[in-house]
C-alpha positions in Angstrom: 0.0 -0.1 0.1 1.3 3.6 -0.6 2.7 4.9 2.7 1.0 7.1 5.0 3.2 10.6 6.0 2.3 13.1 8.8 3.9 15.9 6.4 1.8 18.8 6.0 -0.7 18.5 2.7 0.2 20.1 -0.7 -1.0 23.4 -1.1 -2.9 22.9 -4.3 -5.2 19.9 -5.8 -3.5 17.4 -8.1 -3.9 18.3 -11.9 -2.8 14.9 -13.5 -3.2 11.3 -12.5 0.6 11.4 -12.1 0.5 13.9 -9.6 -2.5 12.0 -7.7 0.1 9.0 -7.4 3.1 11.5 -6.5 1.0 13.1 -3.9 -0.5 9.8 -2.4 2.8 8.5 -2.1 4.0 11.4 -0.3 1.0 12.1 1.8 -0.9 8.6 1.8 -4.6 8.6 0.7 -4.8 7.9 -2.7 -8.6 8.0 -2.8 -8.5 11.5 -1.5 -6.3 12.9 -4.0 -8.4 10.9 -6.8 -11.3 12.7 -5.5 -9.4 15.9 -5.5 -8.2 15.4 -9.1 -11.9 14.5 -10.2 -12.9 17.9 -8.9 -10.1 19.9 -10.7 -11.5 17.9 -14.0 -14.9 18.7 -13.6 -14.3 22.5 -13.0 -11.8 22.8 -15.9 -13.7 24.2 -19.2 -11.0 24.3 -21.6 -10.8 20.9 -23.6 -7.4 21.2 -24.1 -6.2 21.4 -20.4 -8.8 18.4 -19.6 -7.1 16.3 -22.1 -3.7 17.3 -21.1 -4.8 16.3 -17.3 -5.2 12.9 -18.7 -2.2 12.5 -20.9 0.8 12.8 -18.5 1.4 9.3 -17.7 1.6 8.2 -13.8 4.3 5.9 -13.4 3.7 2.3 -12.7 3.8 1.1 -9.3 4.0 -2.4 -7.4 0.2 -2.6 -7.1 -1.6 -3.8 -10.0 -4.8 -2.5 -8.5 -3.4 1.0 -8.6 -2.3 0.7 -12.2 -5.4 -0.5 -13.9 -7.6 1.8 -11.8 -5.7 5.0 -12.7 -5.8 3.7 -16.6 -9.7 3.1 -16.1 -10.0 6.5 -14.6 -8.1 8.1 -17.6 -10.0 6.2 -20.3 -13.4 6.6 -18.5 -13.3 10.4 -18.6 -11.8 10.7 -22.1 -14.7 8.4 -23.5 -17.3 10.4 -21.4 -15.8 14.0 -22.3 -14.8 12.9 -25.9 -11.0 13.5 -25.4 -8.2 11.2 -26.7 -7.5 8.0 -24.9 -4.0 8.3 -23.4 -1.7 5.9 -25.1 -0.3 5.0 -21.6 -4.0 4.0 -20.4 -4.0 1.0 -22.7 -0.7 -0.7 -22.3 -1.0 -4.2 -20.9 0.5 -3.6 -17.7 -2.6 -1.5 -16.8 -4.8 -4.2 -16.8 -5.9 -6.7 -14.3 -5.8 -10.8 -14.9 -8.2 -11.3 -11.8 -11.4 -9.8 -11.3 -11.4 -7.0 -8.5 -14.4 -5.6 -6.5 -13.7 -2.7 -4.8 -16.7 -2.7 -2.5 -16.1 -6.1 -1.0 -19.6 -6.8 -0.6 -20.2 -10.3 -2.1 -24.2 -9.5 -2.9 -23.2 -6.7 -5.2 -21.1 -8.6 -7.7 -23.7 -9.5 -10.1 -25.1 -5.8 -10.2 -21.6 -4.6 -10.5 -20.6 -6.9 -13.5 -23.5 -5.3 -15.2 -23.4 -1.7 -14.2 -19.3 -1.2 -14.5 -18.6 1.1 -17.2 -16.3 -0.3 -20.1 -13.3 1.1 -18.9 -13.4 -0.4 -15.7 -15.0 -3.6 -17.0 -12.5 -4.4 -19.2 -9.6 -4.1 -17.0 -11.7 -6.3 -14.8 -12.4 -3.9 -12.3 -16.0 -3.9 -11.0 -17.8 -0.9 -9.6 -21.2 1.2 -9.8 -22.2 2.7 -13.1 -20.6 6.1 -12.0 -17.5 5.6 -9.9 -16.3 9.0 -10.7 -19.2 10.9 -9.2 -18.5 14.2 -7.4 -21.0 16.8 -6.9 -19.1 19.4 -8.7 -19.7 17.8 -11.9 -23.4 18.1 -11.6 -23.3 22.0 -10.9 -25.0 24.2 -13.6 -22.4 24.9 -16.1 -19.7 22.4 -15.0 -18.8 19.1 -16.4 -21.0 19.6 -19.5 
């Protein structure tokens, strides 16, 4: 798992998935930094800047799930906002060989198999139908 640190948190939010990983390695809590990245992505209105936020490749980690999850995020956002899918996101090292259900509830597996967006499902990551939801995305004028 990514290390935890008592260091002061960074001043800004991550503006790329590479920064998400960098912040998480230094400060811990990758899920929190993914949420921060998504907030930044959703409020960014410039198409080229949004695309650039996805194109910066995060380095591979020893954790296959992290590598696949970051790629799924990039691909899903690219599909949703009609952006170019980053080439790094479709490399073989960004796919799992065994199914992963982050929720951990056996009773939800059948639902997640059906609901998972393509970018997640093809990497064998089974999540709900809107895994990258953030309230900022639905604010009027944001994320359209």
